[in-house]
C-alpha positions, 0 to 999 in steps of 0.5 A: 828101688821100691815104688810106692803104690798110690792108695785107692781114693775113697773120697767120692761116693756115688751111691749110698745104702743108709744105716737104716736100710736093708737090701735083699738082691743084687746091687750093681754100681758103676761108681763108688758105693758106700754101705752103712746098712745091710745087704743080703746078696751079691754086691758088684761095683766097677769102682770102689766099695766102702763098708762102714762099721755099721754095714753088713753084707751077706753075699759075694762082693766084687769091685776094684777096691774094697774097704771093710770096716763092717762085716762081710760073710761071703767071698771077695774079689778086689781087682786092685786092693782089699783093706780090712780095718781094725773094726772089720770082719771078713768071713770068706775067701779073698782074691785080690792083688793087694791085701791089707789087714789092720791090727785087730781086724778079723779074717777067716778064710783063704786068700789068693792073689788076683789074676785076671784070667782066673777071675774071668774063668770063675765068672764064666763058671758062675754064668754057666751055672745060672744058665743051667738053673734057668734052663732047669726051672723052665723045663720044670715049668713046662712039665707042670703044664 
């Protein structure tokens, strides 16, 4: 009657941001990314993101599956699943198909169910804003000359 969903596999790690590392900027990964340090900026993975207890992200996060044991201040898009463990904190909105919040986890935000079409529209809006910002910056540079 009920089908059991297969849990996301976080056993293979392709990239690691170490505990003593601080990264400022955009991170894009095609594989599983584990973050033990701090990231200020957007984090995107085509597969999984694991945020350990010591990990912190100040920025938006997008991946297929996301496991939060540290602290995220930003919005999340998990195209399959999002789990916040008992030590994890998410201060921001989530958009995911499956959302698991363990006992004692912290979630302060709004949660919506992931839909492919809505996500693509949001991505396009973000791209349009970036294009407009770049055009504005280029116009300002030419005005100064």
